[in-house]
C-alpha positions as CSV (number, residue, x, y, z in Angstrom):
1,M,102.4,97.8,103.0
2,R,99.7,97.1,100.7
3,L,97.1,94.4,102.1
4,V,96.6,93.0,98.2
5,G,100.5,92.2,98.0
6,L,100.1,90.8,101.5
7,I,97.8,88.3,100.6
8,E,99.3,87.5,97.3
9,S,102.6,86.7,99.1
10,A,100.7,84.8,101.9
11,R,98.8,82.4,99.2
12,A,102.5,81.7,97.8
13,L,103.9,81.0,101.0
14,K,101.2,78.6,101.5
15,T,101.4,77.3,98.3
16,A,105.3,76.7,98.6
17,S,105.0,75.4,101.6
18,D,102.8,72.7,100.5
19,D,104.8,72.3,97.8
20,F,108.3,71.8,99.7
21,G,106.6,70.3,102.6
22,P,109.4,71.9,105.5
23,N,109.3,70.6,109.1
24,I,110.6,74.2,110.1
25,V,109.7,77.4,108.4
26,H,112.6,80.2,108.8
27,L,111.5,83.9,109.1
28,H,113.9,86.5,108.5
29,T,112.5,90.6,109.2
30,E,109.2,92.0,109.4
31,V,107.6,91.6,105.8
32,P,108.0,87.5,105.7
33,E,106.6,87.5,109.3
34,A,103.4,89.5,108.1
35,C,103.1,87.3,105.4
36,W,103.4,84.1,107.2
37,T,101.1,85.2,110.0
38,L,98.2,86.3,107.4
39,S,99.1,82.4,105.8
40,S,98.5,81.3,109.4
41,L,95.5,82.8,109.8
42,L,93.8,81.5,106.3
43,F,95.4,78.1,106.5
44,L,95.4,75.8,108.9
45,R,98.0,73.4,107.9
46,C,100.5,76.8,107.7
47,R,99.6,77.4,111.6
48,R,101.0,74.0,112.6
49,K,104.4,74.5,111.1
50,K,107.0,75.3,113.8
51,L,109.1,78.5,113.2
52,V,112.4,79.7,113.7
53,R,112.4,83.6,113.6
54,T,115.7,85.6,113.3
55,I,115.4,89.5,114.3
56,H,117.6,91.4,111.8
57,N,117.0,94.9,113.2
58,S,117.4,96.9,116.4
59,V,114.5,99.2,115.9
60,L,111.5,97.0,114.8
61,W,108.2,98.1,112.7
62,P,109.1,101.7,113.1
63,K,105.8,102.7,110.9
64,W,103.7,99.7,111.6
65,K,104.2,99.4,115.3
66,A,100.6,98.0,115.7
67,V,100.7,95.1,112.7
68,G,104.0,94.6,114.5
69,W,102.0,93.7,118.0
70,I,99.8,92.0,115.9
71,V,102.4,89.5,113.8
72,D,104.2,89.1,117.2
73,M,101.0,87.7,119.1
74,I,100.1,85.4,116.3
75,L,104.2,84.2,115.8
76,N,104.5,83.8,119.5
77,R,106.2,80.4,119.6
78,G,109.4,78.8,118.1
79,T,112.7,79.4,118.4
80,L,114.1,83.5,118.3
81,I,116.8,84.1,117.1
82,A,118.8,87.6,116.9
83,V,121.7,88.9,114.4
84,S,123.6,90.7,117.5
85,N,122.9,91.6,121.1
86,G,121.6,95.1,119.5
87,A,118.9,93.4,117.7
88,K,118.0,90.9,121.0
89,K,118.0,94.3,123.2
90,G,115.8,95.8,120.5
91,Y,113.5,92.9,120.1
92,E,113.0,92.7,123.7
93,D,112.2,96.7,123.9
94,F,109.4,95.9,121.2
95,R,108.2,93.3,123.1
96,N,108.3,94.9,126.3
97,G,105.8,97.7,124.7
98,N,102.8,95.3,123.1
99,P,100.2,95.2,125.0
100,L,99.1,91.9,123.3
101,V,101.3,89.8,124.7
102,Q,103.2,88.3,127.8
103,R,106.2,90.2,128.5
104,E,108.6,87.0,128.7
105,V,111.6,87.1,126.5
106,L,112.1,84.4,124.0
107,V,115.1,85.2,122.5
108,A,117.0,81.9,122.4
109,K,120.5,83.6,121.6
110,V,122.5,85.8,119.3
111,I,124.4,84.4,116.1
112,Y,126.0,86.4,114.6
113,N,125.8,87.0,110.7
114,C,128.8,85.9,108.4
115,I,130.5,86.5,105.1
116,S,131.4,83.1,103.7
117,R,134.4,84.7,102.1
118,F,137.0,85.2,104.2
119,R,140.2,86.1,101.9
120,P,141.8,88.9,103.9
121,Q,143.0,91.7,101.2
122,L,145.8,94.4,102.9
123,E,147.5,96.3,100.0
124,L,148.0,99.9,101.7
125,A,150.3,101.9,99.8
126,K,152.9,103.2,101.5
127,Q,152.1,107.0,101.1
128,L,149.0,108.7,101.6
129,P,146.5,107.7,98.5
130,E,145.7,110.6,96.4
131,P,142.7,110.9,96.4
132,I,141.4,109.3,99.5
133,R,138.8,107.2,97.7
134,I,135.4,107.2,100.2
135,V,132.3,105.0,99.7
136,Y,128.7,104.8,100.8
137,A,127.0,101.9,100.2
138,G,123.8,101.2,101.5
139,R,119.5,102.2,101.3
140,L,119.2,106.1,101.0
141,E,117.0,106.1,104.1
142,Y,116.6,107.4,107.5
143,Q,118.3,104.6,109.1
144,K,121.0,104.7,107.2
145,G,122.0,108.1,108.3
146,A,121.6,109.1,104.3
147,D,120.3,112.2,105.0
148,L,123.3,113.3,106.8
149,L,125.5,112.9,103.6
150,P,125.3,116.7,102.1
151,S,125.9,118.0,105.6
152,I,129.0,115.3,106.0
153,I,130.1,116.3,102.3
154,S,129.7,120.3,103.3
155,K,132.3,119.4,106.4
156,L,134.6,117.6,104.2
157,N,134.7,120.5,101.5
158,R,136.4,122.7,104.2
159,F,139.3,120.0,104.5
160,D,141.7,120.7,101.2
161,S,144.9,119.0,102.6
162,V,144.2,116.1,100.6
163,S,142.2,115.2,97.6
164,L,138.9,113.2,98.2
165,S,136.3,111.5,96.0
166,I,133.4,109.8,97.4
167,D,131.5,107.6,95.7
168,I,127.2,107.2,96.7
169,I,126.3,103.5,96.1
170,G,122.3,102.8,96.8
171,E,119.1,103.9,95.9
172,G,115.8,105.0,98.6
173,S,113.7,108.2,99.1
174,Y,116.3,110.3,100.1
175,R,118.3,110.4,96.7
176,L,117.3,113.1,94.8
177,G,117.1,115.6,98.1
178,I,120.6,114.6,98.4
179,E,121.5,114.9,95.2
180,D,119.8,118.9,95.1
181,K,121.8,119.4,98.8
182,I,125.2,118.4,97.8
183,A,124.8,120.1,94.0
184,E,124.1,122.7,96.3
185,I,127.5,123.0,98.2
186,E,129.6,122.6,94.5
187,P,132.0,120.4,96.8
188,H,136.0,120.7,95.3
189,F,136.0,117.1,95.0
190,P,133.8,114.7,92.9
191,V,130.3,112.8,94.5
192,R,129.2,109.9,92.0
193,Y,125.9,108.5,92.0
194,L,125.9,104.9,91.5
195,P,122.8,102.1,91.6
196,P,123.1,99.0,94.2
197,V,125.5,96.6,93.1
198,S,125.9,93.0,93.3
199,N,128.8,91.5,95.2
200,L,129.9,94.8,96.7
201,N,132.2,93.1,98.7
202,E,134.4,92.2,95.7
203,R,134.2,96.0,94.7
204,L,135.2,96.7,98.2
205,S,139.0,97.0,98.1
206,D,138.6,99.8,95.2
207,Y,138.4,102.1,98.2
208,D,139.9,103.3,101.2
209,I,137.4,104.5,103.6
210,L,133.9,103.2,104.1
211,L,131.7,106.1,105.4
212,M,128.7,104.3,107.6
213,P,126.3,107.0,109.3
214,S,123.7,104.6,110.5
215,R,121.3,106.2,113.0
216,F,120.5,102.2,114.0
217,E,121.4,98.6,112.5
218,G,120.4,94.9,113.3
219,F,124.0,93.8,112.0
220,G,126.6,96.3,109.9
221,I,127.6,93.4,107.8
222,V,128.9,95.6,105.3
223,A,131.5,96.9,107.7
224,V,132.6,93.2,107.8
225,E,133.1,92.9,104.4
226,A,135.3,96.5,104.2
227,I,137.7,95.4,106.8
228,M,137.7,91.8,105.6
229,A,138.6,94.1,102.1
230,G,141.4,96.3,103.7
231,V,138.7,99.1,103.7
232,L,139.2,101.5,107.3
233,P,135.2,101.5,108.4
234,V,134.6,105.3,109.4
235,V,130.8,104.5,111.4
236,S,128.4,105.6,114.1
237,S,128.4,104.0,117.1
238,C,125.2,103.3,117.0
239,S,124.0,99.3,118.0
240,G,125.0,97.1,115.4
241,L,128.2,98.4,115.0
242,T,129.7,98.8,118.1
243,E,129.5,94.9,118.4
244,I,131.9,95.0,115.1
245,L,134.3,97.3,115.9
246,P,136.0,97.5,119.6
247,V,135.5,100.1,122.3
248,S,138.4,101.3,121.7
249,Y,138.0,101.9,117.9
250,R,139.5,105.3,117.2
251,W,136.8,106.2,114.5
252,F,133.5,106.0,115.3
253,G,131.1,109.3,115.0
254,L,127.9,109.8,116.8
255,P,124.7,108.2,115.6
256,G,122.9,111.2,114.1
257,D,125.9,113.6,114.5
258,A,127.2,114.7,110.5
259,N,129.7,116.9,112.5
260,S,131.5,114.1,114.5
261,I,132.0,111.8,111.5
262,A,133.1,114.3,109.0
263,E,135.8,114.9,111.7
264,S,136.2,111.2,112.2
265,V,137.2,110.9,108.5
266,V,139.3,114.0,108.9
267,E,141.0,112.3,112.0
268,A,141.5,108.7,110.1
269,I,142.8,110.0,107.2
270,G,145.3,112.2,109.5
271,E,146.7,108.8,110.8
272,Y,147.2,106.8,108.1
273,E,150.2,105.6,109.0
274,S,148.4,103.3,111.6
275,W,145.8,101.9,108.9
276,K,147.6,98.5,108.2
277,A,147.9,97.4,112.2
278,I,144.6,98.6,113.2
279,L,143.2,96.3,110.2
280,E,145.3,93.8,110.5
281,E,144.1,93.5,114.0
282,L,140.2,93.9,112.9
283,Q,140.1,91.3,110.2
284,A,141.7,88.7,113.0
285,T,139.2,89.7,115.1
286,C,135.9,89.1,112.4
287,A,137.6,85.8,111.0
288,E,137.3,84.5,114.2
289,K,133.9,85.9,115.2
290,F,132.0,86.3,112.3
291,G,133.3,83.0,110.4
292,E,131.1,80.8,108.3
293,A,131.5,77.6,110.6
294,E,130.2,79.3,114.0
295,F,127.3,80.8,112.2
296,T,126.4,77.0,110.1
297,R,127.0,75.0,113.3
298,S,124.9,77.7,115.4
299,Y,121.8,77.3,113.1
300,I,122.0,73.5,112.9
301,E,121.8,72.7,116.9
302,V,118.8,75.7,116.0
303,Y,117.0,73.8,113.8
304,F,117.7,70.0,115.8
305,D,116.2,71.7,118.8
306,Q,113.4,72.3,117.0
307,S,112.5,69.3,114.9
308,G,113.3,67.3,117.9
Protein backbone atom coordinates (compact mmCIF):
# COMPACT_ATOMS: atom_id res chain seq x y z
CA MET A 1 0.00 0.00 0.00
CA ARG A 2 1.66 3.25 -1.15
CA LEU A 3 1.12 6.43 0.85
CA VAL A 4 1.05 8.73 -2.19
CA GLY A 5 -1.64 6.63 -3.86
CA LEU A 6 -3.57 6.48 -0.59
CA ILE A 7 -3.54 10.27 -0.27
CA GLU A 8 -4.61 10.76 -3.88
CA SER A 9 -7.44 8.26 -3.42
CA ALA A 10 -8.56 9.95 -0.21
CA ARG A 11 -8.78 13.28 -2.01
CA ALA A 12 -10.65 11.70 -4.90
CA LEU A 13 -13.15 10.12 -2.50
CA LYS A 14 -13.69 13.47 -0.79
CA THR A 15 -14.32 15.14 -4.16
CA ALA A 16 -16.75 12.39 -5.20
CA SER A 17 -18.54 12.67 -1.88
CA ASP A 18 -18.89 16.46 -2.25
CA ASP A 19 -20.15 16.14 -5.82
CA PHE A 20 -22.64 13.36 -5.17
CA GLY A 21 -23.63 14.26 -1.61
CA PRO A 22 -24.50 10.75 -0.33
CA ASN A 23 -26.37 10.27 2.91
CA ILE A 24 -24.53 6.98 3.44
CA VAL A 25 -21.08 5.83 2.35
CA HIS A 26 -20.83 2.07 1.78
CA LEU A 27 -17.29 0.68 2.00
CA HIS A 28 -16.17 -2.69 0.65
CA THR A 29 -12.81 -4.36 1.46
CA GLU A 30 -9.64 -3.06 3.06
CA VAL A 31 -8.22 -0.58 0.53
CA PRO A 32 -11.42 1.55 0.21
CA GLU A 33 -11.69 1.50 4.01
CA ALA A 34 -8.11 2.76 4.33
CA CYS A 35 -8.78 5.53 1.78
CA TRP A 36 -11.96 6.65 3.52
CA THR A 37 -10.18 6.57 6.88
CA LEU A 38 -7.65 9.08 5.54
CA SER A 39 -10.47 11.15 4.03
CA SER A 40 -12.12 11.23 7.45
CA LEU A 41 -8.91 12.36 9.11
CA LEU A 42 -8.26 15.10 6.55
CA PHE A 43 -11.80 16.37 5.92
CA LEU A 44 -14.44 16.98 8.60
CA ARG A 45 -17.29 16.60 6.10
CA CYS A 46 -16.24 13.00 5.39
CA ARG A 47 -16.01 12.27 9.10
CA ARG A 48 -19.68 13.13 9.53
CA LYS A 49 -20.97 10.70 6.89
CA LYS A 50 -22.94 7.65 7.98
CA LEU A 51 -21.20 4.39 7.16
CA VAL A 52 -22.00 0.87 6.08
CA ARG A 53 -19.03 -1.51 5.92
CA THR A 54 -19.18 -4.91 4.24
CA ILE A 55 -16.58 -7.48 5.31
CA HIS A 56 -15.62 -9.63 2.33
CA ASN A 57 -12.93 -11.95 3.67
CA SER A 58 -12.34 -14.34 6.53
CA VAL A 59 -8.73 -13.23 7.02
CA LEU A 60 -8.34 -9.46 7.27
CA TRP A 61 -5.27 -7.31 6.69
CA PRO A 62 -2.84 -10.26 6.50
CA LYS A 63 0.13 -8.04 5.49
CA TRP A 64 -0.84 -4.75 7.12
CA LYS A 65 -2.43 -5.71 10.44
CA ALA A 66 -1.33 -2.54 12.31
CA VAL A 67 -2.82 -0.39 9.54
CA GLY A 68 -6.00 -2.45 9.76
CA TRP A 69 -6.24 -1.85 13.50
CA ILE A 70 -6.02 1.93 12.97
CA VAL A 71 -8.63 1.81 10.20
CA ASP A 72 -10.97 -0.24 12.36
CA MET A 73 -10.55 2.17 15.26
CA ILE A 74 -11.34 5.25 13.15
CA LEU A 75 -14.26 3.63 11.30
CA ASN A 76 -15.67 2.27 14.54
CA ARG A 77 -19.20 3.37 13.76
CA GLY A 78 -22.02 2.62 11.38
CA THR A 79 -23.32 -0.79 10.38
CA LEU A 80 -21.12 -3.79 9.71
CA ILE A 81 -22.24 -6.49 7.29
CA ALA A 82 -20.43 -9.75 6.55
CA VAL A 83 -20.79 -11.70 3.30
CA SER A 84 -20.73 -15.03 5.17
CA ASN A 85 -20.53 -16.46 8.65
CA GLY A 86 -16.89 -17.19 7.92
CA ALA A 87 -16.28 -13.51 7.14
CA LYS A 88 -18.18 -12.54 10.30
CA LYS A 89 -15.97 -14.77 12.43
CA GLY A 90 -12.89 -13.49 10.62
CA TYR A 91 -13.80 -9.92 11.53
CA GLU A 92 -14.59 -10.87 15.12
CA ASP A 93 -11.20 -12.57 15.44
CA PHE A 94 -9.49 -9.53 13.94
CA ARG A 95 -11.43 -7.22 16.23
CA ASN A 96 -10.59 -9.24 19.32
CA GLY A 97 -6.91 -8.90 18.50
CA ASN A 98 -7.10 -5.12 18.03
CA PRO A 99 -5.55 -3.37 21.06
CA LEU A 100 -6.91 0.02 19.96
CA VAL A 101 -10.65 -0.65 20.36
CA GLN A 102 -13.08 -2.17 22.77
CA ARG A 103 -13.88 -5.82 22.11
CA GLU A 104 -17.63 -5.59 21.51
CA VAL A 105 -18.78 -7.26 18.30
CA LEU A 106 -20.40 -4.83 15.88
CA VAL A 107 -21.37 -7.10 12.97
CA ALA A 108 -25.08 -6.52 12.50
CA LYS A 109 -25.91 -9.35 10.14
CA VAL A 110 -24.73 -11.71 7.43
CA ILE A 111 -25.90 -10.90 3.91
CA TYR A 112 -24.68 -13.44 1.39
CA ASN A 113 -23.42 -12.17 -1.94
CA CYS A 114 -25.73 -12.97 -4.80
CA ILE A 115 -25.57 -13.65 -8.48
CA SER A 116 -28.15 -11.79 -10.48
CA ARG A 117 -28.53 -14.13 -13.45
CA PHE A 118 -30.19 -17.32 -12.35
CA ARG A 119 -30.51 -19.28 -15.56
CA PRO A 120 -29.45 -22.73 -14.39
CA GLN A 121 -27.73 -24.81 -17.04
CA LEU A 122 -27.31 -28.54 -16.78
CA GLU A 123 -26.47 -30.26 -20.03
CA LEU A 124 -24.29 -33.16 -18.98
CA ALA A 125 -23.29 -35.77 -21.53
CA LYS A 126 -24.60 -39.27 -20.89
CA GLN A 127 -21.09 -40.63 -21.09
CA LEU A 128 -18.02 -39.31 -19.31
CA PRO A 129 -16.73 -36.53 -21.57
CA GLU A 130 -13.27 -36.79 -23.08
CA PRO A 131 -11.34 -34.81 -22.19
CA ILE A 132 -12.61 -33.78 -18.76
CA ARG A 133 -12.23 -30.00 -18.89
CA ILE A 134 -11.00 -28.55 -15.59
CA VAL A 135 -10.73 -24.83 -14.85
CA TYR A 136 -9.05 -22.81 -12.12
CA ALA A 137 -10.28 -19.21 -12.18
CA GLY A 138 -8.91 -16.74 -9.68
CA ARG A 139 -5.97 -14.67 -8.55
CA LEU A 140 -2.70 -16.59 -8.55
CA GLU A 141 -2.00 -15.88 -4.90
CA TYR A 142 -1.53 -17.71 -1.60
CA GLN A 143 -5.11 -17.14 -0.44
CA LYS A 144 -6.49 -18.93 -3.48
CA GLY A 145 -4.14 -21.90 -3.08
CA ALA A 146 -2.56 -21.13 -6.46
CA ASP A 147 0.81 -22.40 -5.25
CA LEU A 148 -0.79 -25.85 -4.88
CA LEU A 149 -1.59 -26.11 -8.58
CA PRO A 150 1.74 -27.71 -9.64
CA SER A 151 1.40 -30.40 -6.96
CA ILE A 152 -2.24 -31.04 -7.87
CA ILE A 153 -1.31 -31.35 -11.55
CA SER A 154 1.57 -33.65 -10.65
CA LYS A 155 -0.86 -35.96 -8.85
CA LEU A 156 -3.34 -35.83 -11.73
CA ASN A 157 -0.53 -36.64 -14.15
CA ARG A 158 -0.45 -40.15 -12.68
CA PHE A 159 -4.15 -40.55 -13.47
CA ASP A 160 -4.29 -41.77 -17.05
CA SER A 161 -7.54 -43.71 -17.26
CA VAL A 162 -9.29 -40.67 -18.81
CA SER A 163 -7.98 -37.66 -20.71
CA LEU A 164 -7.94 -34.23 -19.08
CA SER A 165 -7.38 -30.61 -19.99
CA ILE A 166 -6.77 -27.78 -17.54
CA ASP A 167 -7.19 -24.04 -18.01
CA ILE A 168 -5.66 -21.69 -15.44
CA ILE A 169 -7.41 -18.31 -15.70
CA GLY A 170 -5.92 -15.45 -13.74
CA GLU A 171 -2.91 -13.35 -12.90
CA GLY A 172 -0.86 -12.87 -9.76
CA SER A 173 2.52 -12.98 -8.12
CA TYR A 174 2.73 -16.79 -8.37
CA ARG A 175 2.20 -16.88 -12.14
CA LEU A 176 5.75 -17.44 -13.37
CA GLY A 177 6.65 -19.86 -10.60
CA ILE A 178 3.58 -21.95 -11.33
CA GLU A 179 4.33 -22.09 -15.06
CA ASP A 180 7.93 -23.15 -14.44
CA LYS A 181 7.00 -25.91 -12.00
CA ILE A 182 4.24 -27.29 -14.24
CA ALA A 183 6.61 -27.27 -17.22
CA GLU A 184 9.02 -29.43 -15.21
CA ILE A 185 6.22 -31.95 -14.58
CA GLU A 186 5.58 -32.36 -18.33
CA PRO A 187 1.91 -33.34 -17.88
CA HIS A 188 0.44 -35.70 -20.45
CA PHE A 189 -2.58 -33.40 -20.81
CA PRO A 190 -2.70 -29.77 -22.04
CA VAL A 191 -2.44 -26.94 -19.51
CA ARG A 192 -3.33 -23.47 -20.78
CA TYR A 193 -2.69 -20.12 -19.07
CA LEU A 194 -5.33 -17.51 -19.80
CA PRO A 195 -5.68 -13.91 -18.58
CA PRO A 196 -8.67 -12.89 -16.45
CA VAL A 197 -11.85 -12.74 -18.49
CA SER A 198 -14.90 -10.53 -18.16
CA ASN A 199 -18.24 -12.25 -17.65
CA LEU A 200 -16.53 -15.42 -16.46
CA ASN A 201 -19.89 -16.81 -15.36
CA GLU A 202 -20.97 -16.93 -19.02
CA ARG A 203 -17.95 -19.05 -19.96
CA LEU A 204 -17.97 -21.54 -17.10
CA SER A 205 -20.29 -23.89 -18.97
CA ASP A 206 -17.35 -24.61 -21.29
CA TYR A 207 -15.92 -26.74 -18.47
CA ASP A 208 -16.81 -29.84 -16.47
CA ILE A 209 -15.01 -29.25 -13.15
CA LEU A 210 -14.18 -26.07 -11.25
CA LEU A 211 -11.03 -26.41 -9.16
CA MET A 212 -10.89 -24.15 -6.07
CA PRO A 213 -8.00 -25.05 -3.73
CA SER A 214 -8.44 -21.88 -1.62
CA ARG A 215 -6.93 -21.60 1.83
CA PHE A 216 -9.59 -19.10 2.86
CA GLU A 217 -12.47 -17.22 1.26
CA GLY A 218 -14.98 -14.64 2.37
CA PHE A 219 -17.60 -15.98 0.01
CA GLY A 220 -16.62 -18.14 -2.96
CA ILE A 221 -19.04 -16.71 -5.49
CA VAL A 222 -17.25 -18.45 -8.38
CA ALA A 223 -18.38 -21.76 -6.88
CA VAL A 224 -22.01 -20.58 -6.97
CA GLU A 225 -21.63 -19.40 -10.56
CA ALA A 226 -20.11 -22.76 -11.51
CA ILE A 227 -22.97 -24.68 -9.91
CA MET A 228 -25.53 -22.57 -11.78
CA ALA A 229 -23.60 -23.22 -15.01
CA GLY A 230 -23.80 -26.97 -14.44
CA VAL A 231 -20.11 -27.30 -13.53
CA LEU A 232 -19.06 -29.54 -10.65
CA PRO A 233 -17.01 -27.74 -7.98
CA VAL A 234 -14.07 -29.56 -6.42
CA VAL A 235 -13.02 -27.24 -3.62
CA SER A 236 -11.22 -27.04 -0.31
CA SER A 237 -13.27 -27.16 2.86
CA CYS A 238 -12.24 -23.64 3.82
CA SER A 239 -14.36 -20.96 5.39
CA GLY A 240 -16.47 -19.25 2.73
CA LEU A 241 -16.93 -22.44 0.68
CA THR A 242 -18.43 -24.68 3.34
CA GLU A 243 -21.41 -22.27 3.51
CA ILE A 244 -22.10 -22.80 -0.17
CA LEU A 245 -21.81 -26.59 -0.25
CA PRO A 246 -23.38 -28.91 2.33
CA VAL A 247 -21.29 -30.69 4.95
CA SER A 248 -22.17 -33.97 3.23
CA TYR A 249 -20.67 -32.83 -0.09
CA ARG A 250 -18.39 -35.56 -1.41
CA TRP A 251 -15.65 -33.60 -3.12
CA PHE A 252 -14.04 -31.39 -0.53
CA GLY A 253 -10.26 -31.38 -0.18
CA LEU A 254 -8.40 -30.04 2.83
CA PRO A 255 -7.18 -26.42 2.68
CA GLY A 256 -3.50 -26.37 1.80
CA ASP A 257 -3.43 -30.09 0.98
CA ALA A 258 -2.73 -30.73 -2.71
CA ASN A 259 -3.02 -34.51 -2.27
CA SER A 260 -6.56 -34.46 -0.89
CA ILE A 261 -7.73 -31.97 -3.51
CA ALA A 262 -6.26 -34.04 -6.37
CA GLU A 263 -7.83 -37.18 -4.88
CA SER A 264 -11.21 -35.40 -4.78
CA VAL A 265 -10.88 -34.62 -8.50
CA VAL A 266 -10.15 -38.27 -9.29
CA GLU A 267 -13.01 -39.48 -7.09
CA ALA A 268 -15.44 -37.03 -8.69
CA ILE A 269 -14.51 -38.24 -12.17
CA GLY A 270 -15.06 -41.81 -11.04
CA GLU A 271 -18.61 -40.94 -9.91
CA TYR A 272 -19.70 -39.06 -13.00
CA GLU A 273 -23.08 -40.78 -13.07
CA SER A 274 -24.05 -38.98 -9.84
CA TRP A 275 -23.22 -35.46 -11.01
CA LYS A 276 -26.60 -34.62 -12.51
CA ALA A 277 -28.63 -35.32 -9.35
CA ILE A 278 -26.10 -33.56 -7.14
CA LEU A 279 -25.93 -30.47 -9.34
CA GLU A 280 -29.72 -30.26 -9.61
CA GLU A 281 -29.97 -30.21 -5.82
CA LEU A 282 -27.17 -27.66 -5.48
CA GLN A 283 -28.75 -25.39 -8.09
CA ALA A 284 -32.07 -25.39 -6.25
CA THR A 285 -30.34 -24.56 -2.95
CA CYS A 286 -28.23 -21.77 -4.46
CA ALA A 287 -31.19 -20.20 -6.24
CA GLU A 288 -33.04 -19.97 -2.93
CA LYS A 289 -30.13 -18.99 -0.69
CA PHE A 290 -28.16 -16.62 -2.92
CA GLY A 291 -30.90 -14.97 -4.94
CA GLU A 292 -30.90 -11.31 -5.90
CA ALA A 293 -34.26 -10.57 -4.25
CA GLU A 294 -33.14 -11.52 -0.73
CA PHE A 295 -29.84 -9.69 -1.16
CA THR A 296 -31.58 -6.51 -2.33
CA ARG A 297 -34.21 -6.60 0.41
CA SER A 298 -31.59 -7.06 3.13
CA TYR A 299 -29.46 -4.13 1.99
CA ILE A 300 -32.47 -1.85 1.58
CA GLU A 301 -33.31 -2.58 5.23
CA VAL A 302 -29.76 -1.68 6.24
CA TYR A 303 -29.85 1.60 4.32
CA PHE A 304 -33.21 2.61 5.77
CA ASP A 305 -32.02 1.78 9.29
CA GLN A 306 -28.95 3.95 8.79
CA SER A 307 -30.80 6.85 7.21
CA GLY A 308 -33.37 6.83 10.01
